[in-house]
C-alpha positions as CSV (number, residue, x, y, z in Angstrom):
1,M,-7.6,5.6,19.4
2,K,-5.9,7.6,16.6
3,P,-7.8,9.5,14.0
4,T,-7.6,8.3,10.5
5,A,-5.1,10.0,8.2
6,Y,-6.6,12.5,5.8
7,Y,-5.3,12.1,2.2
8,G,-7.4,14.8,0.4
9,D,-4.8,17.5,0.4
10,L,-2.1,15.0,-0.7
11,L,-4.2,13.6,-3.6
12,I,-5.1,17.1,-4.8
13,E,-1.5,18.2,-4.8
14,L,-0.2,15.0,-6.5
15,Y,-2.9,14.8,-9.1
16,S,-2.9,18.6,-9.9
17,R,0.9,18.3,-10.6
18,G,0.6,15.2,-12.6
19,L,2.9,13.3,-10.3
20,I,0.8,10.1,-9.9
21,K,-1.0,7.7,-12.2
22,A,-3.5,6.3,-9.5
23,A,-4.2,6.0,-5.8
24,V,-5.7,3.1,-3.9
25,H,-7.3,3.6,-0.5
26,V,-6.4,0.3,1.2
27,T,-9.3,-0.2,3.5
28,G,-11.7,-3.2,3.5
29,G,-10.5,-5.5,0.8
30,G,-6.9,-4.9,1.7
31,F,-4.2,-5.0,-0.9
32,T,-6.5,-6.7,-3.5
33,K,-7.8,-3.3,-4.3
34,L,-4.6,-2.7,-6.2
35,R,-6.1,-4.9,-9.0
36,R,-8.4,-2.1,-9.8
37,V,-5.6,0.1,-11.1
38,I,-3.0,-2.3,-12.3
39,G,-5.2,-4.4,-14.6
40,D,-3.2,-7.1,-16.2
41,L,0.0,-5.9,-14.7
42,G,1.4,-7.0,-11.3
43,V,3.1,-5.5,-8.4
44,E,5.9,-6.7,-6.1
45,L,5.7,-5.1,-2.6
46,E,8.1,-5.1,0.3
47,V,5.6,-4.0,3.1
48,P,6.6,-2.5,6.5
49,E,6.1,-4.3,9.7
50,P,2.4,-4.2,10.4
51,P,1.1,-2.6,13.6
52,C,0.9,-5.1,16.5
53,I,-2.9,-5.3,16.5
54,F,-2.7,-7.3,13.2
55,K,-0.4,-9.9,14.8
56,V,-2.9,-10.3,17.6
57,I,-5.7,-10.8,15.1
58,K,-3.6,-13.2,13.0
59,D,-2.6,-15.3,16.0
60,S,-6.0,-15.2,17.8
61,G,-7.8,-16.3,14.7
62,N,-5.1,-18.6,13.4
63,I,-5.3,-16.7,10.1
64,E,-2.8,-17.1,7.2
65,W,-0.7,-14.0,6.2
66,S,-2.2,-14.1,2.8
67,E,-5.7,-13.8,4.2
68,M,-4.6,-10.9,6.4
69,Y,-3.2,-8.9,3.5
70,R,-6.4,-9.8,1.5
71,V,-8.7,-8.4,4.1
72,F,-6.9,-5.7,6.1
73,N,-4.7,-2.7,5.2
74,M,-2.0,-3.9,7.6
75,G,-1.2,-0.3,8.5
76,V,-0.9,1.0,5.0
77,G,-3.7,3.4,4.4
78,L,-3.1,4.7,0.9
79,V,-1.0,3.5,-2.1
80,V,0.0,5.9,-4.9
81,L,1.4,4.7,-8.1
82,T,3.8,7.0,-9.9
83,S,6.5,6.7,-12.5
84,E,10.1,6.2,-11.4
85,E,11.0,9.7,-12.6
86,Y,8.5,11.3,-10.2
87,A,9.1,9.0,-7.1
88,K,11.4,11.4,-5.3
89,E,9.1,14.4,-5.9
90,V,6.1,12.4,-4.6
91,V,8.0,11.5,-1.5
92,R,8.9,15.2,-0.9
93,V,5.2,16.2,-1.2
94,I,4.2,13.5,1.3
95,E,6.9,14.5,3.7
96,T,5.9,18.2,3.4
97,L,2.4,17.3,4.5
98,G,3.8,15.3,7.5
99,L,2.5,11.9,6.5
100,N,4.2,8.6,7.0
101,H,5.4,6.9,3.9
102,W,7.2,3.8,2.4
103,V,8.4,3.1,-1.0
104,L,6.6,-0.3,-1.2
105,G,7.7,-1.7,-4.5
106,R,7.2,-1.7,-8.2
107,V,4.8,-2.5,-11.0
108,I,5.8,-5.5,-13.2
109,N,4.7,-7.3,-16.2
110,G,2.4,-10.3,-15.4
111,G,-0.6,-10.3,-13.2
112,G,-0.8,-10.7,-9.5
113,I,0.2,-9.1,-6.3
114,D,3.3,-10.4,-4.5
115,I,4.0,-9.2,-1.0
116,L,7.2,-9.9,0.9
117,I,6.3,-9.7,4.6
118,P,9.0,-8.7,7.0
119,G,10.3,-11.7,8.8
120,G,7.7,-13.9,7.1
121,P,6.8,-15.5,3.8
122,R,6.2,-14.1,0.3
123,V,2.5,-14.2,-0.4
124,R,0.7,-13.9,-3.7
125,L,-2.8,-12.4,-3.7
């Protein structure tokens, strides 16, 4: 068992410096929570390989990838949305706090959440 990552200090730093537009805690409800902050826009994401427990759940329950990303966080605890000009600074702050990170993708025109799964299909939520 590993303790849950604490994002409070990160969010205070990023918001106080005006580096991010929004943050989404990807817990129950999975990546669908992104809809709350993107509105009519969409996102294209290239997600990291999920921790092995999620493959066990998927295979044991015969669950589609789209449902897995709709329900679980798949190893991504927090998504922050920033402008391209601040991306490097946001990454620097995250690294300074010793948190894992990935640049997942980009916001696009047109609704929906498109996820490119490593070694798997592209799914739309």
